[in-house]
MDTraj code that builds the backbone (N, CA, C; nanometers):
import mdtraj as md
import numpy as np

residues = "MET ARG ARG ILE ARG THR VAL LEU THR ALA ILE LEU ILE LEU THR LEU SER VAL GLY PRO ALA SER LEU PRO ALA HIS ALA ALA PRO CYS TRP ARG PRO PRO VAL SER GLY GLN ILE THR ASP HIS PHE ARG PRO PRO ALA CYS PRO TYR CYS ALA GLY ASN ARG GLY ILE GLU TYR ARG THR ALA ARG ASN ALA PRO VAL ARG ALA VAL GLU ALA GLY ILE VAL THR PHE SER GLY ARG VAL ALA SER THR ALA TYR VAL VAL ILE GLU HIS ARG ASN ASN TRP LYS VAL THR TYR GLY ARG LEU THR GLU THR LEU VAL GLU ARG GLY GLN ARG VAL ALA ARG GLY ALA ARG VAL GLY VAL ALA GLY PRO ASP PHE TYR PHE GLY LEU ARG ILE ASN ASP GLN TYR ARG ASP PRO GLU THR LEU LEU GLY THR GLU ILE GLY ARG PRO ARG LEU VAL PRO VAL ASP GLY THR ALA ARG ARG ALA VAL PRO SER SER ARG TRP ALA CYS GLU HIS".split()
xyz = np.array([
    [5.7128, -4.3298, 6.2077],
    [5.8232, -4.2398, 6.1858],
    [5.8670, -4.2431, 6.0398],
    [5.8680, -4.3621, 5.9801],
    [5.9087, -4.3757, 5.8407],
    [5.8100, -4.3031, 5.7494],
    [5.6811, -4.3117, 5.7836],
    [5.5788, -4.2447, 5.7035],
    [5.5958, -4.0929, 5.7113],
    [5.6256, -4.0399, 5.8292],
    [5.6479, -3.8957, 5.8449],
    [5.7679, -3.8528, 5.7606],
    [5.8758, -3.9298, 5.7655],
    [5.9955, -3.8987, 5.6872],
    [5.9623, -3.8995, 5.5376],
    [5.8802, -3.9963, 5.4930],
    [5.8413, -4.0033, 5.3519],
    [5.7593, -3.8812, 5.3120],
    [5.6662, -3.8419, 5.3974],
    [5.5829, -3.7250, 5.3691],
    [5.6684, -3.5993, 5.3653],
    [5.7585, -3.5826, 5.4608],
    [5.8457, -3.4649, 5.4632],
    [5.9362, -3.4607, 5.3407],
    [5.9872, -3.5756, 5.2996],
    [6.0705, -3.5822, 5.1794],
    [5.9897, -3.5427, 5.0563],
    [5.8666, -3.5916, 5.0469],
    [5.7808, -3.5573, 4.9328],
    [5.7524, -3.4068, 4.9304],
    [5.7267, -3.3475, 5.0472],
    [5.7020, -3.2028, 5.0545],
    [5.8264, -3.1261, 5.0106],
    [5.9435, -3.1694, 5.0568],
    [6.0683, -3.1037, 5.0196],
    [6.0916, -3.1124, 4.8688],
    [6.0699, -3.2285, 4.8103],
    [6.0898, -3.2461, 4.6660],
    [5.9919, -3.1587, 4.5881],
    [5.8655, -3.1553, 4.6309],
    [5.7675, -3.0703, 4.5628],
    [5.8033, -2.9230, 4.5749],
    [5.8484, -2.8825, 4.6916],
    [5.8870, -2.7428, 4.7116],
    [6.0034, -2.7057, 4.6221],
    [6.1041, -2.7907, 4.6142],
    [6.2207, -2.7610, 4.5316],
    [6.1881, -2.7680, 4.3831],
    [6.0996, -2.8580, 4.3443],
    [6.0692, -2.8708, 4.2019],
    [5.9829, -2.7571, 4.1503],
    [5.9020, -2.6973, 4.2381],
    [5.8187, -2.5855, 4.1960],
    [5.9072, -2.4654, 4.1643],
    [6.0093, -2.4414, 4.2442],
    [6.1082, -2.3375, 4.2156],
    [6.0573, -2.1970, 4.2376],
    [6.1427, -2.1007, 4.2051],
    [6.1118, -1.9615, 4.2333],
    [5.9984, -1.9043, 4.1505],
    [5.9590, -1.9687, 4.0412],
    [5.8514, -1.9142, 3.9592],
    [5.7212, -1.9059, 4.0362],
    [5.7054, -1.9902, 4.1379],
    [5.5802, -1.9886, 4.2115],
    [5.5809, -1.8873, 4.3250],
    [5.6947, -1.8271, 4.3505],
    [5.7009, -1.7277, 4.4565],
    [5.6210, -1.6054, 4.4145],
    [5.5561, -1.5385, 4.5095],
    [5.4772, -1.4218, 4.4728],
    [5.5662, -1.3117, 4.4175],
    [5.5229, -1.2515, 4.3104],
    [5.5991, -1.1426, 4.2499],
    [5.5798, -1.0162, 4.3329],
    [5.6845, -0.9361, 4.3387],
    [5.6731, -0.8080, 4.4073],
    [5.5916, -0.7136, 4.3198],
    [5.5102, -0.6355, 4.3827],
    [5.4305, -0.5394, 4.3071],
    [5.5235, -0.4371, 4.2431],
    [5.4935, -0.4012, 4.1224],
    [5.5725, -0.3003, 4.0528],
    [5.5521, -0.1666, 4.1228],
    [5.6573, -0.0855, 4.1306],
    [5.6415, 0.0451, 4.1949],
    [5.5563, 0.1380, 4.1091],
    [5.5069, 0.2407, 4.1710],
    [5.4328, 0.3453, 4.1013],
    [5.5019, 0.4764, 4.1358],
    [5.5920, 0.5183, 4.0479],
    [5.6768, 0.6343, 4.0755],
    [5.6147, 0.7635, 4.0266],
    [5.6440, 0.8715, 4.0994],
    [5.6180, 1.0059, 4.0492],
    [5.7273, 1.0342, 3.9471],
    [5.6957, 1.0991, 3.8376],
    [5.8003, 1.1328, 3.7412],
    [5.9103, 1.2154, 3.8086],
    [6.0360, 1.1971, 3.7677],
    [6.1464, 1.2668, 3.8331],
    [6.1513, 1.4163, 3.8027],
    [6.0841, 1.4595, 3.6955],
    [6.0812, 1.6008, 3.6572],
    [5.9410, 1.6369, 3.6087],
    [5.9148, 1.7657, 3.6074],
    [5.7941, 1.8144, 3.5408],
    [5.8335, 1.8433, 3.3975],
    [5.7555, 1.7952, 3.3073],
    [5.7869, 1.8180, 3.1667],
    [5.7118, 1.7204, 3.0796],
    [5.7415, 1.7263, 2.9529],
    [5.6742, 1.6414, 2.8547],
    [5.7731, 1.5400, 2.7987],
    [5.7304, 1.4146, 2.7892],
    [5.8158, 1.3118, 2.7288],
    [5.8227, 1.3380, 2.5793],
    [5.9466, 1.3473, 2.5297],
    [5.9667, 1.3768, 2.3873],
    [6.0199, 1.2570, 2.3102],
    [6.0761, 1.1593, 2.3796],
    [6.1288, 1.0403, 2.3125],
    [6.1118, 0.9218, 2.4067],
    [6.0405, 0.8211, 2.3608],
    [6.0095, 0.7042, 2.4429],
    [6.1186, 0.5984, 2.4314],
    [6.1124, 0.5011, 2.5200],
    [6.2060, 0.3885, 2.5227],
    [6.1974, 0.3095, 2.3929],
    [6.3135, 0.2836, 2.3332],
    [6.3238, 0.1992, 2.2138],
    [6.4427, 0.1070, 2.2359],
    [6.4179, -0.0177, 2.2745],
    [6.5307, -0.1067, 2.3036],
    [6.6153, -0.1305, 2.1787],
    [6.7469, -0.1254, 2.1947],
    [6.8333, -0.1516, 2.0795],
    [6.8314, -0.2999, 2.0434],
    [6.8577, -0.3297, 1.9164],
    [6.8589, -0.4685, 1.8690],
    [6.9803, -0.5448, 1.9189],
    [7.0873, -0.4738, 1.9521],
    [7.2093, -0.5366, 2.0033],
    [7.2734, -0.4416, 2.1040],
    [7.3719, -0.4876, 2.1798],
    [7.4313, -0.4005, 2.2827],
    [7.4874, -0.2691, 2.2292],
    [7.5313, -0.2666, 2.1035],
    [7.5926, -0.1450, 2.0495],
    [7.5070, -0.0808, 1.9409],
    [7.3848, -0.1278, 1.9239],
    [7.2961, -0.0763, 1.8192],
    [7.2254, 0.0510, 1.8668],
    [7.1704, 0.1231, 1.7702],
    [7.0955, 0.2447, 1.8002],
    [6.9657, 0.2105, 1.8726],
    [6.9169, 0.3049, 1.9473],
    [6.7920, 0.2920, 2.0206],
    [6.7873, 0.3999, 2.1265],
    [6.6892, 0.3957, 2.2097],
    [6.6825, 0.4865, 2.3238],
    [6.6667, 0.4006, 2.4470],
    [6.7667, 0.3988, 2.5324],
    [6.7715, 0.3102, 2.6483],
    [6.6991, 0.3672, 2.7699],
    [6.6215, 0.4713, 2.7486],
    [6.5436, 0.5343, 2.8553],
    [6.4357, 0.6185, 2.7925],
    [6.3933, 0.7208, 2.8648],
    [6.2980, 0.8170, 2.8082],
    [6.3571, 0.9557, 2.8228],
    [6.3145, 1.0452, 2.7355],
    [6.3660, 1.1811, 2.7376],
    [6.2514, 1.2787, 2.7542],
    [6.2794, 1.3825, 2.8309],
    [6.1815, 1.4862, 2.8606],
    [6.2285, 1.6205, 2.8065],
    [6.1339, 1.7054, 2.7753],
    [6.1583, 1.8481, 2.7536],
    [6.1147, 1.9125, 2.8844],
    [6.2053, 1.9845, 2.9479],
    [6.1765, 2.0449, 3.0780],
    [6.2070, 2.1938, 3.0735],
    [6.1619, 2.2624, 3.1753],
    [6.2003, 2.4021, 3.1929],
    [6.3464, 2.4046, 3.2372],
    [6.4201, 2.5018, 3.1916],
    [6.5601, 2.5148, 3.2340],
    [6.5646, 2.5277, 3.3863],
    [6.6590, 2.4594, 3.4470],
    [6.6793, 2.4575, 3.5917],
    [6.5665, 2.3878, 3.6675],
    [6.4975, 2.2961, 3.6017],
    [6.3922, 2.2187, 3.6688],
    [6.4555, 2.1253, 3.7717],
    [6.3962, 2.1139, 3.8906],
    [6.4496, 2.0207, 3.9902],
    [6.4276, 1.8762, 3.9461],
    [6.5269, 1.7927, 3.9728],
    [6.5188, 1.6492, 3.9437],
    [6.5115, 1.5780, 4.0779],
    [6.4094, 1.4958, 4.0948],
    [6.3882, 1.4284, 4.2229],
    [6.4005, 1.2768, 4.2087],
    [6.4531, 1.2132, 4.3124],
    [6.4676, 1.0677, 4.3142],
    [6.3296, 1.0028, 4.3146],
    [6.3111, 0.9042, 4.2282],
    [6.1817, 0.8354, 4.2219],
    [6.1640, 0.7368, 4.3362],
    [6.2762, 0.6970, 4.3972],
    [6.2732, 0.5992, 4.5061],
    [6.3971, 0.6202, 4.5921],
    [6.3915, 0.5760, 4.7162],
    [6.5070, 0.5862, 4.8051],
    [6.6177, 0.4917, 4.7575],
    [6.7414, 0.5286, 4.7818],
    [6.8526, 0.4425, 4.7423],
    [6.9866, 0.5055, 4.7750],
    [7.0903, 0.4478, 4.7166],
    [7.2278, 0.4941, 4.7375],
    [7.2850, 0.5391, 4.6044],
    [7.3472, 0.6553, 4.6042],
    [7.4088, 0.7094, 4.4834],
    [7.5324, 0.6263, 4.4508],
    [7.5339, 0.5659, 4.3327],
    [7.6503, 0.4867, 4.2898],
    [7.7371, 0.5633, 4.1910],
    [7.6822, 0.6692, 4.1320],
    [7.7608, 0.7549, 4.0428],
    [7.7015, 0.8945, 4.0441],
    [7.7880, 0.9927, 4.0508],
    [7.7483, 1.1324, 4.0398],
    [7.8654, 1.2054, 3.9770],
    [7.8467, 1.2432, 3.8515],
    [7.9568, 1.3104, 3.7846],
    [7.9284, 1.3315, 3.6377],
    [8.0369, 1.3542, 3.5639],
    [8.0240, 1.3853, 3.4220],
    [8.0781, 1.2716, 3.3361],
    [8.0087, 1.2497, 3.2254],
    [8.0534, 1.1578, 3.1214],
    [8.0492, 1.2392, 2.9931],
    [8.1650, 1.2573, 2.9309],
    [8.1746, 1.3371, 2.8081],
    [8.1074, 1.4730, 2.8256],
    [8.1392, 1.5400, 2.9324],
    [8.0924, 1.6753, 2.9675],
    [7.9425, 1.6841, 2.9977],
    [7.8755, 1.5712, 3.0178],
    [7.7340, 1.5702, 3.0551],
    [7.7199, 1.5104, 3.1939],
    [7.6440, 1.5769, 3.2811],
    [7.6298, 1.5321, 3.4201],
    [7.5212, 1.4252, 3.4331],
    [7.5521, 1.3227, 3.5137],
    [7.4609, 1.2116, 3.5407],
    [7.4631, 1.1777, 3.6887],
    [7.3524, 1.1212, 3.7361],
    [7.3431, 1.0628, 3.8694],
    [7.2806, 0.9251, 3.8513],
    [7.3399, 0.8235, 3.9154],
    [7.2837, 0.6888, 3.9149],
    [7.2550, 0.6509, 4.0595],
    [7.1344, 0.6054, 4.0844],
    [7.0940, 0.5635, 4.2195],
    [7.0536, 0.4176, 4.2145],
    [7.1120, 0.3391, 4.3046],
    [7.0751, 0.1977, 4.3160],
    [6.9755, 0.1830, 4.4301],
    [6.8665, 0.1118, 4.4004],
    [6.7608, 0.0918, 4.4989],
    [6.7764, -0.0435, 4.5656],
    [6.7027, -0.0675, 4.6719],
    [6.7214, -0.1897, 4.7508],
    [6.6946, -0.3166, 4.6718],
    [6.6196, -0.3088, 4.5625],
    [6.5950, -0.4263, 4.4794],
    [6.7021, -0.4414, 4.3706],
    [6.8112, -0.3652, 4.3834],
    [6.9247, -0.3642, 4.2910],
    [6.8922, -0.3025, 4.1553],
    [6.7801, -0.2350, 4.1442],
    [6.7502, -0.1611, 4.0224],
    [6.8353, -0.0354, 4.0230],
    [6.8825, 0.0043, 3.9056],
    [6.9630, 0.1257, 3.8937],
    [6.8895, 0.2252, 3.8059],
    [6.8699, 0.3439, 3.8586],
    [6.7996, 0.4498, 3.7872],
    [6.9001, 0.5585, 3.7528],
    [6.8976, 0.6010, 3.6267],
    [6.9897, 0.7038, 3.5786],
    [6.9130, 0.8320, 3.5509],
    [6.9668, 0.9418, 3.6025],
    [6.9146, 1.0753, 3.5777],
    [7.0237, 1.1472, 3.4984],
    [6.9933, 1.1882, 3.3756],
    [7.0986, 1.2409, 3.2916],
    [7.0660, 1.3715, 3.2235],
    [7.1705, 1.4250, 3.1613],
    [7.1661, 1.5565, 3.0957],
    [7.1334, 1.6640, 3.1986],
    [7.2003, 1.6526, 3.3115],
    [7.1812, 1.7484, 3.4200],
    [7.2759, 1.8666, 3.4010],
    [7.2327, 1.9825, 3.4476],
    [7.3230, 2.0970, 3.4478],
    [7.4011, 2.1017, 3.5784],
    [7.3490, 2.0302, 3.6801],
    [7.4144, 2.0289, 3.8106],
    [7.3718, 1.9038, 3.8865],
    [7.4662, 1.8412, 3.9569],
    [7.4325, 1.7299, 4.0451],
    [7.4340, 1.7818, 4.1881],
    [7.3437, 1.7303, 4.2707],
    [7.3312, 1.7776, 4.4090],
    [7.3629, 1.6692, 4.5107],
    [7.4107, 1.5540, 4.4646],
    [7.4417, 1.4422, 4.5534],
    [7.5809, 1.3901, 4.5217],
    [7.6362, 1.3117, 4.6135],
    [7.7691, 1.2535, 4.5955],
    [7.7618, 1.1023, 4.6026],
    [7.8592, 1.0382, 4.5404],
    [7.8679, 0.8915, 4.5418],
    [7.8691, 0.8420, 4.6858],
    [7.7897, 0.7382, 4.7131],
    [7.7815, 0.6801, 4.8470],
    [7.6731, 0.7414, 4.9339],
    [7.6166, 0.8515, 4.8913],
    [7.5143, 0.9206, 4.9696],
    [7.3808, 0.8469, 4.9608],
    [7.3112, 0.8381, 5.0731],
    [7.1759, 0.7832, 5.0753],
    [7.0787, 0.8958, 5.0429],
    [6.9807, 0.8641, 4.9601],
    [6.8799, 0.9639, 4.9261],
    [6.7417, 0.9066, 4.9534],
    [6.6506, 0.9928, 4.9898],
    [6.5121, 0.9535, 5.0155],
    [6.4298, 0.9732, 4.8889],
    [6.3184, 0.9054, 4.8820],
    [6.2255, 0.9266, 4.7709],
    [6.1865, 1.0743, 4.7699],
    [6.1913, 1.1348, 4.6531],
    [6.1534, 1.2745, 4.6386],
    [6.2643, 1.3741, 4.6649],
    [6.3820, 1.3262, 4.7091],
    [6.4938, 1.4174, 4.7363],
    [6.5468, 1.4755, 4.6060],
    [6.5880, 1.6009, 4.6096],
    [6.6473, 1.6628, 4.4907],
    [6.7862, 1.6038, 4.4685],
    [6.8094, 1.5542, 4.3470],
    [6.9388, 1.4928, 4.3145],
    [7.0146, 1.5710, 4.2081],
    [6.9444, 1.6634, 4.1415],
    [7.0100, 1.7411, 4.0381],
    [6.9195, 1.8476, 3.9817],
    [6.9749, 1.9154, 3.8810],
    [6.9027, 2.0205, 3.8110],
    [6.9055, 1.9849, 3.6627],
    [6.7880, 1.9864, 3.5994],
    [6.7775, 1.9479, 3.4589],
    [6.8043, 2.0663, 3.3678],
    [6.8585, 2.0354, 3.2521],
    [6.8672, 2.1331, 3.1450],
    [6.7373, 2.1277, 3.0675],
    [6.7333, 2.1823, 2.9475],
    [6.6084, 2.1795, 2.8708],
    [6.5697, 2.0387, 2.8250],
    [6.6678, 1.9491, 2.8157],
    [6.6422, 1.8088, 2.7821],
    [6.6908, 1.7245, 2.8987],
    [6.6147, 1.6237, 2.9337],
    [6.6469, 1.5399, 3.0497],
    [6.6299, 1.3941, 3.0110],
    [6.7220, 1.3094, 3.0579],
    [6.7192, 1.1654, 3.0305],
    [6.6892, 1.0913, 3.1597],
    [6.6015, 0.9887, 3.1508],
    [6.5663, 0.9054, 3.2652],
    [6.5715, 0.7598, 3.2217],
    [6.6583, 0.6811, 3.2844],
    [6.6752, 0.5414, 3.2451],
    [6.6656, 0.4459, 3.3620],
    [6.6423, 0.3185, 3.3306],
    [6.6282, 0.2131, 3.4311],
    [6.7015, 0.0892, 3.3835],
    [6.7824, 0.0308, 3.4740],
    [6.8480, -0.0972, 3.4455],
    [6.8107, -0.1956, 3.5553],
    [6.7677, -0.3142, 3.5118],
    [6.7376, -0.4237, 3.6031],
    [6.8276, -0.5384, 3.5617],
    [6.9144, -0.5833, 3.6529],
    [7.0129, -0.6873, 3.6213],
    [7.0943, -0.6497, 3.4973],
    [7.1349, -0.5238, 3.4911],
    [7.2140, -0.4686, 3.3807],
    [7.1448, -0.4752, 3.2456],
    [7.0135, -0.4911, 3.2439],
    [6.9340, -0.4863, 3.1209],
    [6.8516, -0.3579, 3.1244],
    [6.8557, -0.2828, 3.0152],
    [6.7763, -0.1608, 3.0089],
    [6.6286, -0.1966, 2.9974],
    [6.5462, -0.1266, 3.0754],
    [6.4013, -0.1481, 3.0766],
    [6.3311, -0.0155, 3.0578],
    [6.2058, -0.0216, 3.0196],
    [6.1278, 0.0988, 2.9976],
    [6.0802, 0.1558, 3.1312],
    [6.1357, 0.2693, 3.1747],
    [6.0922, 0.3255, 3.3032],
    [5.9542, 0.3895, 3.2972],
    [5.9081, 0.4206, 3.1775],
    [5.7782, 0.4872, 3.1636],
    [5.6649, 0.3994, 3.2145],
    [5.6812, 0.2669, 3.2071],
    [5.5765, 0.1754, 3.2529],
    [5.5579, 0.1812, 3.4043],
    [5.6542, 0.2390, 3.4753],
    [5.6470, 0.2462, 3.6206],
    [5.6072, 0.3846, 3.6708],
    [5.5870, 0.4781, 3.5774],
    [5.5501, 0.6136, 3.6162],
    [5.3989, 0.6254, 3.6260],
    [5.3548, 0.6843, 3.7336],
    [5.2123, 0.7030, 3.7539],
    [5.1651, 0.8374, 3.7027],
    [5.0382, 0.8581, 3.7150],
    [4.9782, 0.9866, 3.6826],
    [4.9051, 1.0367, 3.8056],
    [4.9046, 1.1661, 3.8203],
    [4.8391, 1.2262, 3.9353],
    [4.6888, 1.2254, 3.9130],
    [4.6170, 1.1775, 4.0123],
    [4.4719, 1.1703, 4.0042],
    [4.4150, 1.2537, 4.1180],
    [4.3413, 1.3565, 4.0809],
    [4.2768, 1.4394, 4.1819],
    [4.1564, 1.3663, 4.2390],
    [4.1240, 1.3995, 4.3586],
    [4.0102, 1.3350, 4.4222],
    [3.8856, 1.4195, 4.3994],
    [3.7772, 1.3582, 4.3566],
    [3.6553, 1.4365, 4.3348],
    [3.6040, 1.4931, 4.4669],
    [3.5420, 1.6098, 4.4569],
    [3.4866, 1.6698, 4.5787],
    [3.3656, 1.7536, 4.5418],
    [3.2803, 1.7703, 4.6371],
    [3.1624, 1.8544, 4.6186],
    [3.2003, 1.9978, 4.6538],
    [3.1502, 2.0898, 4.5767],
    [3.1756, 2.2314, 4.6018],
    [3.0464, 2.2925, 4.6519],
    [3.0525, 2.3625, 4.7661],
    [2.9286, 2.4208, 4.8192],
    [2.8730, 2.5286, 4.7251],
    [2.7435, 2.5281, 4.7090],
    [2.6778, 2.6269, 4.6243],
    [2.5883, 2.7208, 4.7048],
    [2.5853, 2.6980, 4.8364],
    [2.4974, 2.7792, 4.9208],
    [2.5700, 2.8952, 4.9882],
    [2.6939, 2.9221, 4.9456],
    [2.7664, 3.0361, 5.0019],
    [2.8571, 3.0001, 5.1188],
    [2.8524, 2.8771, 5.1676],
    [2.9431, 2.8400, 5.2771],
    [3.0854, 2.8322, 5.2238],
    [3.1794, 2.8444, 5.3143],
    [3.3210, 2.8445, 5.2766],
    [3.3630, 2.7084, 5.2212],
    [3.4495, 2.7129, 5.1229],
    [3.5036, 2.5883, 5.0664],
    [3.6035, 2.5277, 5.1624],
    [3.6078, 2.3961, 5.1641],
    [3.7089, 2.3264, 5.2439],
    [3.8356, 2.3114, 5.1609],
    [3.9438, 2.2781, 5.2269],
    [4.0712, 2.2583, 5.1570],
    [4.0575, 2.1454, 5.0560],
    [4.1292, 2.1590, 4.9467],
    [4.1267, 2.0573, 4.8419],
    [4.1969, 1.9324, 4.8945],
    [4.1343, 1.8147, 4.8814],
    [4.2007, 1.6925, 4.9271],
    [4.3272, 1.6672, 4.8442],
    [4.4238, 1.6023, 4.9056],
    [4.5481, 1.5742, 4.8335],
    [4.5218, 1.4726, 4.7227],
    [4.5982, 1.4858, 4.6170],
    [4.5844, 1.3932, 4.5051],
    [4.6658, 1.2674, 4.5356],
    [4.6521, 1.1683, 4.4489],
    [4.7295, 1.0453, 4.4658],
    [4.7867, 1.0069, 4.3300],
    [4.8808, 0.9154, 4.3314],
    [4.9435, 0.8683, 4.2098],
    [4.8910, 0.7300, 4.1783],
    [4.8607, 0.7078, 4.0537],
    [4.8085, 0.5771, 4.0137],
    [4.8848, 0.5291, 3.8902],
    [4.9088, 0.4005, 3.8872],
    [4.9740, 0.3368, 3.7720],
    [4.8770, 0.2380, 3.7088],
    [4.8988, 0.2104, 3.5818],
    [4.8095, 0.1198, 3.5091],
    [4.8472, -0.0256, 3.5261],
    [4.9631, -0.0574, 3.5827],
    [5.0048, -0.1978, 3.5918],
    [4.9470, -0.2682, 3.7102],
])
top = md.Topology()
chain = top.add_chain()
for i, resn in enumerate(residues, 1):
    res = top.add_residue(resn, chain, resSeq=i)
    for name in ("N", "CA", "C"):
        top.add_atom(name, md.element.get_by_symbol(name[0]), res)
traj = md.Trajectory(xyz[None], top)
């Protein structure tokens, strides 16, 4: 019995000393971009909390482009800051995603939204930001690209089949 207690104590000490660093990391998400458009300004972390930089990424979009949630979550803010409309959605991992420079918000604070749900309407410029533990992070690293699936096209006159659906892939 004493030997079992010693072994169990040793296992407990080893488990506690290894700590959370040995826990498996969660796979990074692979999000569809929230808007269709071209990125015009990339993430540039500021040197200090009040220093210049870009705390997200900015897109050039078509006027009235739909803005879609990159992941399911709960709206923690929907409104205007200095006459500019923003929506902030908190996800189950406590990440907060900001959709900004909207011409219209389509959700309310406290509302649950699904991945892909329309949350707003973009103006010609759109801001997309990410905060993890209140630290700004580069959301572009989590955005995937659409990859079409290769297919054979009949050359003998038979009817073409429907195009297979594409998928999203990330480099991380």
